[in-house]
DSSP file (Angstrom, degrees, kcal/mol; ACC not computed):
  #  RESIDUE AA STRUCTURE BP1 BP2  ACC     N-H-->O    O-->H-N    N-H-->O    O-->H-N    TCO  KAPPA ALPHA  PHI   PSI    X-CA   Y-CA   Z-CA
    1    1 A M     >        0   0    0      0, 0.0     4,-2.2     0, 0.0     5,-0.2   0.000 360.0 360.0 360.0 -49.0   26.9   -9.2   23.5
    2    2 A K  H  >  +     0   0    0      1,-0.2     4,-2.2     2,-0.2     5,-0.2   0.919 360.0  56.8 -60.3 -39.0   25.1   -6.5   21.4
    3    3 A D  H  > S+     0   0    0      1,-0.2     4,-2.2     2,-0.2    -1,-0.2   0.910 106.7  48.3 -56.6 -44.6   25.0   -8.9   18.5
    4    4 A H  H  > S+     0   0    0      1,-0.2     4,-2.3     2,-0.2    -1,-0.2   0.918 112.0  48.0 -66.3 -42.6   23.1  -11.5   20.5
    5    5 A S  H  X S+     0   0    0     -4,-2.2     4,-2.1     1,-0.2    -1,-0.2   0.839 112.4  50.5 -64.4 -30.7   20.6   -8.9   21.8
    6    6 A V  H  X S+     0   0    0     -4,-2.2     4,-2.2     2,-0.2    -1,-0.2   0.899 108.9  49.9 -73.4 -42.2   20.0   -7.6   18.4
    7    7 A R  H  X S+     0   0    0     -4,-2.2     4,-2.6    -5,-0.2     5,-0.2   0.918 113.2  48.6 -60.7 -44.9   19.5  -11.1   17.0
    8    8 A T  H  X S+     0   0    0     -4,-2.3     4,-2.7     1,-0.2    -2,-0.2   0.912 109.5  51.2 -59.7 -44.7   16.9  -11.7   19.8
    9    9 A L  H  X S+     0   0    0     -4,-2.1     4,-2.4     2,-0.2    -1,-0.2   0.902 112.3  45.5 -57.4 -46.2   15.2   -8.5   19.2
   10   10 A I  H  X S+     0   0    0     -4,-2.2     4,-2.7     2,-0.2    -2,-0.2   0.901 112.9  51.7 -69.3 -40.4   14.8   -9.3   15.4
   11   11 A T  H  X S+     0   0    0     -4,-2.6     4,-2.8     2,-0.2    -2,-0.2   0.947 110.8  47.3 -61.0 -48.3   13.7  -12.9   16.2
   12   12 A A  H  X S+     0   0    0     -4,-2.7     4,-2.2    -5,-0.2    -2,-0.2   0.912 112.3  50.0 -62.9 -40.6   11.0  -11.6   18.6
   13   13 A A  H  X S+     0   0    0     -4,-2.4     4,-2.4     2,-0.2    -1,-0.2   0.919 111.4  48.7 -63.8 -42.8    9.9   -9.0   16.0
   14   14 A A  H  X S+     0   0    0     -4,-2.7     4,-2.3     1,-0.2    -2,-0.2   0.932 111.6  48.5 -65.4 -44.8    9.6  -11.6   13.3
   15   15 A L  H  X S+     0   0    0     -4,-2.8     4,-2.1     2,-0.2    -1,-0.2   0.893 111.1  52.8 -60.5 -38.2    7.6  -14.0   15.5
   16   16 A F  H  X S+     0   0    0     -4,-2.2     4,-2.8     2,-0.2    -2,-0.2   0.942 110.3  45.7 -57.5 -52.4    5.4  -11.1   16.4
   17   17 A L  H  X S+     0   0    0     -4,-2.4     4,-2.5     1,-0.2    -2,-0.2   0.860 111.4  52.2 -64.2 -35.9    4.6  -10.3   12.9
   18   18 A L  H  X S+     0   0    0     -4,-2.3     4,-1.8     2,-0.2    -1,-0.2   0.867 110.9  48.7 -62.7 -39.3    4.0  -13.9   12.0
   19   19 A T  H  X S+     0   0    0     -4,-2.1     4,-2.7     2,-0.2    -2,-0.2   0.900 111.5  49.0 -69.1 -41.6    1.6  -14.2   14.8
   20   20 A V  H  X S+     0   0    0     -4,-2.8     4,-1.9     1,-0.2    -2,-0.2   0.890 112.9  46.9 -65.0 -40.7   -0.2  -11.0   13.8
   21   21 A S  H  X S+     0   0    0     -4,-2.5     4,-0.9     2,-0.2    -1,-0.2   0.862 111.9  50.5 -72.5 -32.1   -0.5  -12.1   10.2
   22   22 A A  H >X S+     0   0    0     -4,-1.8     3,-0.8     2,-0.2     4,-0.6   0.931 111.4  49.3 -60.5 -48.1   -1.7  -15.6   11.4
   23   23 A M  H >< S+     0   0    0     -4,-2.7     3,-1.0     1,-0.3    -2,-0.2   0.862 104.6  58.9 -63.9 -33.4   -4.4  -13.8   13.6
   24   24 A A  H 3< S+     0   0    0     -4,-1.9    -1,-0.3     1,-0.2    -2,-0.2   0.831 108.0  46.5 -64.7 -30.5   -5.4  -11.7   10.6
   25   25 A Q  H << S+     0   0    0     -4,-0.9    -1,-0.2    -3,-0.8    -2,-0.2   0.500  96.2  83.9 -92.5  -1.2   -6.3  -14.9    8.7
   26   26 A T  S << S-     0   0    0     -3,-1.0    -1,-0.1    -4,-0.6    -4,-0.0  -0.888  77.7-137.0 -99.5 111.7   -8.2  -16.5   11.5
   27   27 A P        -     0   0    0      0, 0.0     2,-0.7     0, 0.0    -2,-0.1  -0.313  12.8-121.8 -69.4 145.3  -11.8  -15.4   11.7
   28   28 A Q        -     0   0    0     -2,-0.0     2,-0.3     0, 0.0     0, 0.0  -0.800  34.0-155.0 -83.1 116.2  -13.5  -14.6   14.9
   29   29 A L        -     0   0    0     -2,-0.7     3,-0.1     4,-0.1     6,-0.0  -0.657  10.4-124.9 -92.7 146.5  -16.4  -16.8   15.2
   30   30 A D    >   -     0   0    0     -2,-0.3     3,-2.4     1,-0.1    -1,-0.0  -0.567  52.9 -71.8 -81.4 157.5  -19.6  -16.2   17.2
   31   31 A P  T 3  S+     0   0    0      0, 0.0    -1,-0.1     0, 0.0     3,-0.1  -0.246 120.5   9.1 -51.2 127.8  -20.6  -18.8   19.7
   32   32 A G  T 3  S+     0   0    0      1,-0.3     2,-0.2    23,-0.1    -2,-0.0   0.348  92.1 135.3  84.7  -7.3  -21.9  -22.0   17.9
   33   33 A E    <   -     0   0    0     -3,-2.4     2,-0.4    22,-0.1    -1,-0.3  -0.526  46.0-142.1 -79.2 149.2  -20.8  -20.9   14.4
   34   34 A K  E     -a   57   0A   0     22,-2.4    24,-2.9    -2,-0.2     2,-0.5  -0.892   7.7-138.6-111.7 136.7  -19.1  -23.6   12.2
   35   35 A L  E     -a   58   0A   0     -2,-0.4     2,-0.5    22,-0.2    24,-0.2  -0.810  16.3-171.0 -95.2 129.8  -16.3  -22.7    9.9
   36   36 A E  E     -a   59   0A   0     22,-2.6    24,-1.8    -2,-0.5     2,-0.5  -0.974  13.4-146.3-119.1 121.7  -16.2  -24.3    6.5
   37   37 A K  E     -a   60   0A   0     -2,-0.5     2,-0.3    22,-0.2    24,-0.2  -0.725  19.2-167.7 -90.4 125.6  -13.1  -23.8    4.4
   38   38 A L        -     0   0    0     22,-2.8     2,-0.3    -2,-0.5    -2,-0.0  -0.668  14.3-136.7-103.6 159.2  -13.7  -23.5    0.7
   39   39 A Q        -     0   0    0     -2,-0.3    24,-0.1    22,-0.1    22,-0.0  -0.896  42.0 -88.1-109.9 149.9  -11.4  -23.6   -2.3
   40   40 A F        -     0   0    0     -2,-0.3     2,-0.1    22,-0.2    23,-0.1  -0.364  55.4-121.0 -56.3 120.3  -11.8  -21.2   -5.3
   41   41 A P        -     0   0    0      0, 0.0    -1,-0.1     0, 0.0     4,-0.1  -0.343  16.1-154.5 -69.7 143.9  -14.2  -23.0   -7.5
   42   42 A A  S    S+     0   0    0      2,-0.1     2,-0.2    -2,-0.1    -2,-0.1   0.767  88.7  18.1 -82.5 -27.3  -13.4  -24.0  -11.1
   43   43 A V  S    S-     0   0    0      1,-0.1    95,-0.1    95,-0.1    98,-0.1  -0.805 115.5 -54.7-132.9 174.6  -17.1  -23.9  -12.0
   44   44 A T        -     0   0    0     -2,-0.2     2,-0.5    96,-0.1    95,-0.2  -0.227  54.8-157.9 -58.6 131.4  -20.1  -22.2  -10.2
   45   45 A M  E     -E  138   0B   0     93,-2.4    93,-2.5    -4,-0.1     2,-0.5  -0.930   2.3-157.8-111.6 134.6  -20.4  -23.4   -6.6
   46   46 A Q  E     -E  137   0B   0     -2,-0.5     2,-0.5    91,-0.2    91,-0.2  -0.957   5.1-168.6-108.7 126.1  -23.7  -23.2   -4.7
   47   47 A L  E     -E  136   0B   0     89,-3.0    89,-2.9    -2,-0.5     2,-0.4  -0.965   5.6-171.7-116.7 131.4  -23.9  -23.1   -0.9
   48   48 A K  E     +E  135   0B   0     -2,-0.5     2,-0.3    87,-0.2    87,-0.2  -0.943  20.2 126.6-120.0 139.7  -27.1  -23.6    0.8
   49   49 A G  E     -E  134   0B   0     85,-1.8    85,-2.3    -2,-0.4     2,-0.4  -0.894  48.0 -92.7-166.9-165.7  -27.9  -23.2    4.5
   50   50 A W  E     -E  133   0B   0     -2,-0.3     2,-1.8    83,-0.2     7,-0.3  -0.999  25.2-133.4-134.8 132.4  -29.9  -21.7    7.3
   51   51 A T        +     0   0    0     81,-3.1     2,-0.5    -2,-0.4     5,-0.1  -0.500  38.8 171.5 -86.0  67.3  -29.1  -18.5    9.3
   52   52 A K    >>  -     0   0    0     -2,-1.8     3,-1.6    79,-0.2     4,-0.9  -0.649  39.7-115.7 -77.0 128.7  -29.6  -20.0   12.7
   53   53 A F  T 34 S+     0   0    0     77,-1.3    -1,-0.1    -2,-0.5    67,-0.0  -0.485 100.6   3.7 -63.4 119.7  -28.5  -17.7   15.4
   54   54 A G  T 34 S+     0   0    0     -2,-0.4    -1,-0.3     1,-0.0    -3,-0.0   0.345 131.3  60.9  87.8  -8.5  -25.6  -19.4   17.2
   55   55 A N  T <4 S+     0   0    0     -3,-1.6    -2,-0.2   -22,-0.1   -22,-0.1   0.199  73.1 120.5-134.2  16.3  -25.6  -22.4   14.8
   56   56 A G     <  -     0   0    0     -4,-0.9   -22,-2.4    -5,-0.1     2,-0.3  -0.300  59.1-113.6 -84.8 165.7  -24.9  -21.0   11.4
   57   57 A H  E     -a   34   0A   0     -7,-0.3     2,-0.3   -24,-0.2   -22,-0.2  -0.767  24.6-167.3 -98.1 142.2  -22.1  -21.8    9.0
   58   58 A V  E     -a   35   0A   0    -24,-2.9   -22,-2.6    -2,-0.3     2,-0.4  -0.941  12.2-144.6-124.8 155.3  -19.5  -19.3    7.9
   59   59 A Y  E     -aB  36 117A   0     58,-2.5    58,-3.6    -2,-0.3     2,-0.4  -0.940  10.2-154.5-128.9 140.4  -17.1  -19.7    5.0
   60   60 A T  E     -aB  37 116A   0    -24,-1.8   -22,-2.8    -2,-0.4    56,-0.2  -0.904  15.4-174.6-108.5 142.4  -13.5  -18.9    4.2
   61   61 A L  E     - B   0 115A   0     54,-2.7    54,-2.7    -2,-0.4     2,-0.3  -0.945  16.3-143.0-138.5 111.5  -12.7  -18.5    0.5
   62   62 A P  E     - B   0 114A   0      0, 0.0     2,-0.3     0, 0.0    52,-0.3  -0.603  21.8-168.9 -76.9 135.1   -9.0  -18.0   -0.6
   63   63 A V  E     - B   0 113A   0     50,-3.0    50,-2.4    -2,-0.3     2,-0.4  -0.944   8.5-147.2-125.2 147.0   -8.7  -15.6   -3.5
   64   64 A R    >   -     0   0    0     -2,-0.3     3,-2.2    48,-0.2    45,-0.2  -0.871  32.6 -92.8-115.4 144.0   -5.7  -14.9   -5.8
   65   65 A A  T 3  S+     0   0    0     -2,-0.4    45,-0.2     1,-0.2     3,-0.1  -0.230 111.9  26.0 -49.0 135.1   -4.8  -11.6   -7.5
   66   66 A G  T 3  S+     0   0    0     43,-2.8    -1,-0.2     1,-0.3    44,-0.1   0.092  87.7 127.8  96.9 -20.9   -6.2  -11.5  -11.1
   67   67 A Q    <   -     0   0    0     -3,-2.2    42,-3.4    41,-0.1     2,-0.4  -0.410  47.0-151.0 -68.5 147.0   -9.2  -13.9  -10.4
   68   68 A H  E     +GF 108 141B   0     73,-0.6    73,-2.5    40,-0.2     2,-0.3  -0.965  26.2 160.5-118.2 132.2  -12.6  -12.5  -11.5
   69   69 A L  E     -GF 107 140B   0     38,-2.5    38,-2.7    -2,-0.4     2,-0.4  -0.971  30.9-146.3-150.1 163.3  -15.6  -13.7   -9.6
   70   70 A K  E     -GF 106 139B   0     69,-1.8    69,-2.9    -2,-0.3     2,-0.5  -0.992  10.9-164.8-134.3 124.8  -19.3  -13.0   -8.8
   71   71 A I  E     -GF 105 138B   0     34,-3.3    34,-2.3    -2,-0.4     2,-0.4  -0.945   9.5-173.3-113.7 125.3  -20.9  -13.8   -5.5
   72   72 A S  E     -GF 104 137B   0     65,-2.8    65,-2.6    -2,-0.5     2,-0.4  -0.949   6.7-161.3-120.9 135.9  -24.7  -13.7   -5.3
   73   73 A F  E     + F   0 136B   0     30,-2.8     2,-0.4    -2,-0.4    63,-0.2  -0.924  10.9 178.2-116.0 138.9  -26.9  -14.1   -2.2
   74   74 A S  E     + F   0 135B   0     61,-2.7    61,-2.1    -2,-0.4     2,-0.3  -1.000   8.9 152.1-142.4 145.1  -30.6  -15.0   -2.3
   75   75 A T  E     - F   0 134B   0     -2,-0.4    59,-0.2    59,-0.2    -2,-0.0  -0.970  43.4-132.3-159.0 158.9  -33.1  -15.6    0.5
   76   76 A K  S    S+     0   0    0     57,-0.5     2,-0.2    -2,-0.3    58,-0.1   0.618  84.2  88.1 -87.7 -17.8  -36.8  -15.3    1.0
   77   77 A S        -     0   0    0     56,-0.5     3,-0.3     1,-0.1    -2,-0.1  -0.544  65.4-152.1 -83.5 145.4  -36.3  -13.5    4.3
   78   78 A K  S    S+     0   0    0     -2,-0.2    -1,-0.1     1,-0.2    -2,-0.0   0.456  96.8  57.5 -90.5   4.3  -36.0   -9.7    4.4
   79   79 A F  S    S+     0   0    0     52,-0.1    43,-3.0    46,-0.0     2,-0.4   0.435  85.9  89.6-106.0  -2.3  -34.0  -10.2    7.6
   80   80 A A  E     +C  121   0A   0     -3,-0.3     2,-0.3    41,-0.2    41,-0.2  -0.787  52.5 168.1-101.5 143.6  -31.2  -12.4    6.3
   81   81 A F  E     -C  120   0A   0     39,-3.1    39,-3.0    -2,-0.4     2,-0.4  -0.877  28.6-129.6-142.0 166.6  -28.0  -10.9    4.9
   82   82 A L  E     -C  119   0A   0     -2,-0.3    16,-2.6    37,-0.2     2,-0.4  -0.993  17.2-169.5-123.4 134.0  -24.5  -11.7    3.7
   83   83 A A  E     -CD 118  97A   0     35,-1.9    35,-3.1    -2,-0.4     2,-0.5  -0.970   7.1-156.4-121.3 140.0  -21.4   -9.9    4.8
   84   84 A I  E     -CD 117  96A   0     12,-3.0    11,-1.9    -2,-0.4    12,-1.2  -0.978  12.2-174.6-118.6 125.0  -18.0  -10.4    3.2
   85   85 A F  E     -C  116   0A   0     31,-2.3    31,-2.5    -2,-0.5     2,-0.7  -0.831  24.0-133.2-115.8 149.1  -14.8   -9.6    5.2
   86   86 A D  E >   -C  115   0A   0      7,-0.4     3,-2.0    -2,-0.3    29,-0.2  -0.911  15.3-161.0-104.0 110.2  -11.1   -9.7    4.0
   87   87 A L  T 3  S+     0   0    0     27,-2.5   -61,-0.2    -2,-0.7    28,-0.1   0.609  84.8  68.1 -67.7 -10.4   -9.2  -11.5    6.7
   88   88 A S  T 3  S+     0   0    0     26,-0.4    -1,-0.3   -63,-0.1   -63,-0.1   0.575  87.5  79.8 -88.9  -4.1   -5.9  -10.2    5.5
   89   89 A K  S <  S-     0   0    0     -3,-2.0    24,-0.0   -65,-0.2    -4,-0.0  -0.736  78.5-135.7 -94.0 148.8   -6.9   -6.6    6.6
   90   90 A P  S    S+     0   0    0      0, 0.0     2,-0.1     0, 0.0    -1,-0.1   0.686  79.9  84.3 -79.8 -14.6   -6.6   -5.7   10.3
   91   91 A D  S    S-     0   0    0     -5,-0.1    -2,-0.2     1,-0.1    -5,-0.1  -0.439  72.8-139.7 -83.7 164.0  -10.1   -3.9   10.6
   92   92 A D        +     0   0    0     -2,-0.1     2,-0.4     2,-0.1    -1,-0.1   0.007  61.1 120.9-111.4  25.3  -13.1   -6.0   11.2
   93   93 A E        -     0   0    0     -7,-0.1    -7,-0.4     1,-0.0     2,-0.2  -0.739  64.7-118.5 -92.7 139.5  -15.4   -4.1    8.8
   94   94 A A        -     0   0    0     -2,-0.4    -9,-0.2     1,-0.1     3,-0.1  -0.498  11.5-155.3 -72.5 139.4  -17.1   -5.9    5.9
   95   95 A F  S    S+     0   0    0    -11,-1.9     2,-0.3     1,-0.3   -10,-0.2   0.546  83.8  27.1 -87.6  -9.0  -16.2   -4.7    2.5
   96   96 A F  E     +D   84   0A   0    -12,-1.2   -12,-3.0     9,-0.0     2,-0.4  -0.963  64.7 171.6-150.2 135.9  -19.4   -5.9    1.1
   97   97 A G  E >>  -D   83   0A   0     -2,-0.3     4,-3.2   -14,-0.2     3,-1.3  -0.988  30.6-141.7-144.1 132.9  -22.8   -6.5    2.7
   98   98 A T  H 3> S+     0   0    0    -16,-2.6     4,-0.6    -2,-0.4   -15,-0.1   0.667  98.1  71.1 -63.6 -17.2  -26.1   -7.3    1.0
   99   99 A D  H 34 S+     0   0    0    -17,-0.3    -1,-0.2     1,-0.1     4,-0.1   0.811 121.2   9.4 -67.8 -29.3  -27.9   -5.1    3.4
  100  100 A E  H <4 S+     0   0    0     -3,-1.3    -2,-0.2     2,-0.2    -1,-0.1   0.648 129.4  50.1-121.5 -26.9  -26.5   -2.0    1.8
  101  101 A D  H  < S-     0   0    0     -4,-3.2     3,-0.3     1,-0.3    -3,-0.2   0.346 104.6-104.0-104.9   6.6  -24.7   -3.1   -1.5
  102  102 A G     <  -     0   0    0     -4,-0.6    -1,-0.3    -5,-0.2    -2,-0.2  -0.289  45.2 -65.7  96.4 176.8  -27.3   -5.2   -3.2
  103  103 A L  S    S+     0   0    0     -3,-0.1   -30,-2.8    -2,-0.1     2,-0.3   0.627 110.2  48.4 -85.1 -10.9  -27.6   -9.0   -3.6
  104  104 A S  E     -G   72   0B   0     -3,-0.3     2,-0.4   -32,-0.2   -32,-0.2  -0.942  56.8-162.3-135.7 156.4  -24.5   -9.6   -5.8
  105  105 A F  E     -G   71   0B   0    -34,-2.3   -34,-3.3    -2,-0.3     2,-0.4  -0.991   9.7-178.0-137.2 120.7  -20.8   -8.6   -5.8
  106  106 A E  E     +G   70   0B   0     -2,-0.4     2,-0.3   -36,-0.2   -36,-0.2  -0.966  19.1 143.1-122.7 136.3  -18.6   -8.9   -8.9
  107  107 A T  E     -G   69   0B   0    -38,-2.7   -38,-2.5    -2,-0.4     2,-0.6  -0.997  48.0-120.4-161.7 161.2  -14.9   -8.0   -8.9
  108  108 A T  E     -G   68   0B   0     -2,-0.3   -40,-0.2   -40,-0.2   -41,-0.1  -0.961  45.6-115.9-106.0 124.8  -11.4   -8.7  -10.2
  109  109 A I        -     0   0    0    -42,-3.4   -43,-2.8    -2,-0.6     3,-0.1  -0.363  25.1-168.3 -66.9 135.3   -9.2   -9.5   -7.2
  110  110 A K        +     0   0    0      1,-0.3     2,-0.3   -45,-0.2    -1,-0.1   0.817  69.1  12.5 -93.1 -33.9   -6.4   -7.0   -6.7
  111  111 A E  S    S-     0   0    0    -47,-0.1    -1,-0.3   -46,-0.1   -48,-0.1  -0.979  86.5 -89.8-145.1 153.3   -4.3   -9.0   -4.1
  112  112 A N        +     0   0    0     -2,-0.3     2,-0.3   -48,-0.1   -48,-0.2  -0.401  64.5 137.0 -61.4 135.6   -4.1  -12.5   -2.6
  113  113 A A  E     -B   63   0A   0    -50,-2.4   -50,-3.0    -2,-0.1     2,-0.4  -0.958  52.1-111.8-163.2 176.6   -6.3  -12.8    0.4
  114  114 A T  E     -B   62   0A   0     -2,-0.3   -27,-2.5   -52,-0.3   -26,-0.4  -0.998  31.0-154.8-123.6 131.4   -8.8  -15.0    2.3
  115  115 A W  E     -BC  61  86A   0    -54,-2.7   -54,-2.7    -2,-0.4     2,-0.5  -0.788   6.3-142.8-107.8 145.5  -12.3  -13.8    2.5
  116  116 A L  E     -BC  60  85A   0    -31,-2.5   -31,-2.3    -2,-0.3     2,-0.6  -0.953   9.7-159.6-107.0 122.6  -14.9  -14.6    5.1
  117  117 A L  E     -BC  59  84A   0    -58,-3.6   -58,-2.5    -2,-0.5   -33,-0.2  -0.903  13.2-177.8-104.2 120.3  -18.5  -15.1    3.9
  118  118 A R  E     - C   0  83A   0    -35,-3.1   -35,-1.9    -2,-0.6     2,-0.3  -0.849  11.9-165.4-126.1 100.1  -20.9  -14.7    6.7
  119  119 A P  E     + C   0  82A   0      0, 0.0     2,-0.3     0, 0.0   -37,-0.2  -0.590  24.4 175.3 -75.0 138.5  -24.6  -15.2    6.2
  120  120 A Y  E     - C   0  81A   0    -39,-3.0   -39,-3.1    -2,-0.3     2,-0.5  -0.974  35.8-126.6-148.1 158.9  -26.5  -13.8    9.2
  121  121 A Y  E     - C   0  80A   0     -2,-0.3   -41,-0.2   -41,-0.2   -42,-0.0  -0.950  47.7-104.4-107.0 120.0  -30.0  -13.1   10.5
  122  122 A S        -     0   0    0    -43,-3.0     3,-0.4    -2,-0.5   -42,-0.0  -0.198  24.2-159.9 -54.0 125.3  -30.4   -9.5   11.6
  123  123 A K  S    S+     0   0    0      1,-0.2    -1,-0.2     4,-0.0     4,-0.1   0.728  89.0  55.8 -80.4 -18.2  -30.3   -9.0   15.3
  124  124 A V  S    S+     0   0    0      2,-0.1    -1,-0.2     3,-0.0    -2,-0.1   0.564  91.0  88.2 -93.0  -6.3  -32.0   -5.6   15.2
  125  125 A S  S    S-     0   0    0     -3,-0.4     2,-0.2   -46,-0.1   -46,-0.0  -0.560  96.9 -87.9 -87.7 158.8  -35.1   -6.7   13.3
  126  126 A P        -     0   0    0      0, 0.0     2,-0.4     0, 0.0    -1,-0.1  -0.456  52.5-118.7 -60.5 126.9  -38.2   -8.1   14.9
  127  127 A R        +     0   0    0     -2,-0.2     2,-0.4    -4,-0.1     3,-0.1  -0.553  36.9 173.8 -76.7 124.3  -37.5  -11.8   15.3
  128  128 A R        -     0   0    0     -2,-0.4     3,-0.3     1,-0.1     2,-0.1  -0.811  66.9 -27.3-125.0  88.3  -39.9  -14.1   13.4
  129  129 A G  S    S-     0   0    0     -2,-0.4    -1,-0.1     1,-0.2     3,-0.1  -0.435  88.9 -69.0  96.8-172.7  -38.5  -17.5   13.9
  130  130 A L  S    S-     0   0    0     -2,-0.1   -77,-1.3     1,-0.1     2,-0.3   0.324  95.6 -47.6 -99.9   5.6  -34.9  -18.6   14.4
  131  131 A G        -     0   0    0     -3,-0.3   -79,-0.2   -79,-0.2    -1,-0.1  -0.992  56.8 -97.0 161.2-159.7  -33.5  -17.8   11.1
  132  132 A A        -     0   0    0     -2,-0.3   -81,-3.1    -3,-0.1     2,-0.2  -0.990  30.1-103.8-154.6 151.5  -34.0  -18.1    7.4
  133  133 A P  E     -E   50   0B   0      0, 0.0   -57,-0.5     0, 0.0   -56,-0.5  -0.488  42.0-177.9 -72.0 149.7  -32.9  -20.2    4.4
  134  134 A F  E     -EF  49  75B   0    -85,-2.3   -85,-1.8    -2,-0.2     2,-0.3  -0.943  19.5-153.8-145.5 163.2  -30.3  -18.8    2.2
  135  135 A S  E     -EF  48  74B   0    -61,-2.1   -61,-2.7    -2,-0.3     2,-0.4  -0.984   6.7-165.2-140.5 135.2  -28.3  -19.6   -1.0
  136  136 A I  E     -EF  47  73B   0    -89,-2.9   -89,-3.0    -2,-0.3     2,-0.5  -0.992   4.3-162.0-123.4 122.1  -24.8  -18.3   -2.1
  137  137 A L  E     -EF  46  72B   0    -65,-2.6   -65,-2.8    -2,-0.4     2,-0.6  -0.927   2.2-168.4-102.9 127.5  -23.6  -18.6   -5.6
  138  138 A I  E     -EF  45  71B   0    -93,-2.5   -93,-2.4    -2,-0.5   -67,-0.2  -0.950  12.6-176.3-112.0 104.8  -19.8  -18.3   -6.2
  139  139 A E  E     - F   0  70B   0    -69,-2.9   -69,-1.8    -2,-0.6     2,-0.4  -0.901  19.1-145.3-112.6 112.2  -19.2  -18.0  -10.0
  140  140 A P  E     - F   0  69B   0      0, 0.0     2,-0.3     0, 0.0   -71,-0.3  -0.626  25.0-160.9 -71.2 131.9  -15.7  -17.8  -11.3
  141  141 A L  E     - F   0  68B   0    -73,-2.5   -73,-0.6    -2,-0.4     2,-0.1  -0.779  23.7-101.5-115.8 154.4  -15.8  -15.5  -14.4
  142  142 A A        -     0   0    0     -2,-0.3    -1,-0.0     1,-0.1   -73,-0.0  -0.484  58.9 -85.9 -70.3 145.2  -13.4  -15.1  -17.2
  143  143 A A        -     0   0    0     -2,-0.1    -1,-0.1     1,-0.1     3,-0.1  -0.262  49.7-101.2 -54.3 136.0  -11.3  -12.0  -16.8
  144  144 A A        -     0   0    0      1,-0.1    -1,-0.1    -3,-0.1     3,-0.1  -0.328  43.8-112.0 -56.5 131.3  -12.9   -8.8  -18.0
  145  145 A P        -     0   0    0      0, 0.0     2,-0.3     0, 0.0    -1,-0.1  -0.387  31.3-108.0 -67.9 149.3  -11.4   -8.0  -21.4
  146  146 A Q        -     0   0    0     -3,-0.1    -3,-0.0     1,-0.1     3,-0.0  -0.573  32.7-120.3 -71.1 129.8   -9.3   -4.8  -21.5
  147  147 A Q        -     0   0    0     -2,-0.3     2,-0.1     1,-0.1    -1,-0.1  -0.612  29.5-122.0 -74.8 123.4  -11.1   -2.0  -23.4
  148  148 A P        -     0   0    0      0, 0.0    -1,-0.1     0, 0.0     0, 0.0  -0.468  23.9-123.0 -68.4 140.5   -8.9   -1.0  -26.3
  149  149 A Q        -     0   0    0     -2,-0.1     3,-0.1     1,-0.1    -3,-0.0  -0.684  25.7-117.0 -78.3 132.8   -8.0    2.7  -26.2
  150  150 A P        -     0   0    0      0, 0.0     2,-0.1     0, 0.0     3,-0.1  -0.479  41.4 -96.7 -69.6 142.0   -9.0    4.5  -29.3
  151  151 A P        -     0   0    0      0, 0.0     2,-0.1     0, 0.0     0, 0.0  -0.364  38.6-117.2 -60.3 134.9   -6.0    5.9  -31.1
  152  152 A A        -     0   0    0      1,-0.1     3,-0.0    -2,-0.1    -3,-0.0  -0.419  29.2-115.5 -65.5 136.6   -5.3    9.4  -30.2
  153  153 A E        -     0   0    0     -2,-0.1    -1,-0.1     1,-0.1     3,-0.1  -0.617  34.8-108.6 -72.3 136.7   -5.5   11.8  -33.2
  154  154 A P        -     0   0    0      0, 0.0     2,-0.3     0, 0.0    -1,-0.1  -0.369  36.0-105.9 -66.2 142.0   -2.2   13.3  -34.1
  155  155 A E        -     0   0    0     -2,-0.0    -3,-0.0    -3,-0.0     3,-0.0  -0.516  33.4-145.5 -70.8 132.8   -2.0   17.0  -33.2
  156  156 A R        -     0   0    0     -2,-0.3     2,-0.1    -3,-0.1    -1,-0.0  -0.788  24.0-104.5 -98.4 144.6   -2.1   19.1  -36.3
  157  157 A P        -     0   0    0      0, 0.0     2,-0.3     0, 0.0     3,-0.0  -0.450  45.9-175.1 -70.3 142.5   -0.1   22.3  -36.5
  158  158 A S        -     0   0    0     -2,-0.1     4,-0.1     1,-0.1    -3,-0.0  -0.966  36.6-145.4-139.9 148.0   -2.4   25.3  -36.1
  159  159 A L  S    S+     0   0    0     -2,-0.3    -1,-0.1     2,-0.1     0, 0.0   0.706  90.5  62.7 -82.7 -22.6   -1.9   29.1  -36.3
  160  160 A F  S    S-     0   0    0     -3,-0.0     3,-0.1     1,-0.0     2,-0.0  -0.829  87.7-118.4-106.6 138.8   -4.6   29.4  -33.5
  161  161 A P        -     0   0    0      0, 0.0     2,-0.2     0, 0.0    -2,-0.1  -0.359  42.8 -90.6 -69.6 158.3   -4.3   28.1  -29.9
  162  162 A K        -     0   0    0      1,-0.1    -4,-0.0    -4,-0.1     0, 0.0  -0.421  42.5-113.7 -73.0 142.3   -6.9   25.6  -28.8
  163  163 A A        -     0   0    0     -2,-0.2    -1,-0.1     1,-0.1     3,-0.1  -0.470  35.3-104.6 -68.8 142.5  -10.0   27.0  -27.1
  164  164 A P        -     0   0    0      0, 0.0    -1,-0.1     0, 0.0     0, 0.0  -0.377  48.4 -88.2 -65.8 150.6  -10.4   26.2  -23.4
  165  165 A P        -     0   0    0      0, 0.0    -3,-0.0     0, 0.0     0, 0.0  -0.292  45.8-112.2 -67.4 145.7  -13.0   23.5  -22.7
  166  166 A K        -     0   0    0     -3,-0.1     2,-0.1     1,-0.1    -3,-0.0  -0.518  29.5-116.2 -76.7 135.9  -16.6   24.9  -22.2
  167  167 A P              0   0    0      0, 0.0    -1,-0.1     0, 0.0     0, 0.0  -0.461 360.0 360.0 -68.8 144.9  -18.0   24.6  -18.7
  168  168 A Q              0   0    0     -2,-0.1    -2,-0.0     0, 0.0     0, 0.0   0.490 360.0 360.0-108.9 360.0  -21.0   22.3  -18.5
């Protein structure tokens, strides 16, 4: 009897964890947003669109550990921005936003994930029109070469101890 209840509990816990991980991969869309699923590009990919409030496109991009890429955002509007979210993380905070971090993001991926790229028109700015055109460039890059470490000089025997480092 105990064996059966333990199995049931383990099965329920496994289903819960699968549901939570599936929910982490499904983005929460605003009303009217359309989701476009991308694949990691072999060459530079350009996405063009319009940040229509309630009718914009958002993009998911699967990334793998070790991939190196650069994402650049451009627009003529000072009210349009791009936010990038990691859907594998439970929090809903963007890890990159062009409103604070600049117009491009370059990184080497540390772990497999799915990113959500959300171009948006700022709701807190004075509205001038219904949105703005934008362009997103996704550039796969060659992995950054490892910087060779200079060979350490062998310690030479000395009669005097080393001086402590001077404060700067």
